[in-house]
C-alpha positions as CSV (number, residue, x, y, z in Angstrom):
1,X,14.4,2.0,8.9
2,X,12.1,1.5,11.9
3,X,12.8,2.6,15.4
4,X,12.5,-0.3,17.9
5,X,10.9,0.7,21.2
6,X,10.2,-1.6,24.1
7,X,6.9,-1.4,26.1
8,X,5.0,-3.3,28.6
9,X,1.4,-3.7,27.4
10,X,-1.0,-2.2,30.0
11,X,-3.7,-4.6,29.1
12,X,-2.0,-8.0,29.2
13,X,1.2,-7.0,31.0
14,X,3.4,-8.7,28.3
15,X,6.7,-6.9,27.3
16,X,6.7,-6.3,23.6
17,X,8.9,-4.7,20.9
18,X,7.2,-1.9,19.0
19,X,8.5,-1.0,15.5
20,X,7.8,2.7,15.1
21,X,8.2,4.1,11.6
22,X,10.3,7.3,11.8
23,X,7.8,9.2,9.7
24,X,4.9,8.6,12.1
25,X,5.7,11.9,13.9
26,X,5.9,13.9,10.7
27,X,2.1,14.4,10.8
28,X,2.1,15.5,14.4
29,X,1.1,19.1,15.0
30,X,2.0,18.9,18.7
31,X,3.8,16.7,21.2
32,X,3.4,14.3,22.8
33,X,1.8,12.6,19.9
34,X,-0.6,9.7,20.7
35,X,-0.6,6.6,18.6
36,X,-2.9,3.6,18.9
37,X,-1.0,0.3,19.0
38,X,-2.6,-3.1,18.1
39,X,-1.3,-5.9,20.3
40,X,-2.5,-9.5,19.9
41,X,-6.3,-9.3,20.3
42,X,-6.4,-5.9,22.0
43,X,-4.8,-2.5,21.7
44,X,-3.3,0.3,23.8
45,X,-1.9,3.8,23.2
46,X,1.6,5.3,23.4
47,X,2.7,8.9,23.5
48,X,5.7,9.8,21.4
49,X,8.0,12.8,21.7
50,X,9.6,14.7,18.8
51,X,12.3,12.0,18.5
52,X,9.8,9.1,18.4
53,X,10.7,8.1,22.0
54,X,7.9,6.7,24.1
55,X,6.9,9.1,26.8
56,X,3.8,7.3,28.1
57,X,2.1,4.0,27.7
58,X,-1.6,4.3,28.2
59,X,-4.4,1.8,28.9
60,X,-7.4,2.3,26.5
61,X,-9.6,3.2,29.4
62,X,-7.4,6.3,30.1
63,X,-7.8,7.6,26.5
64,X,-11.3,6.7,25.4
């Protein structure tokens, strides 16, 4: 079962539903855990806590 999380894309400003697999945080060695999200023709990053809740939504310029 996927977790559904809502986020506003920092690149295009569209609200989107993210389907986060619950096992994505199993490989995390520390939190928040940063995940790259593909959205339309671009991408952005989200930070997840230990319960797979979004703690931050980041523009690629802030991460790279």
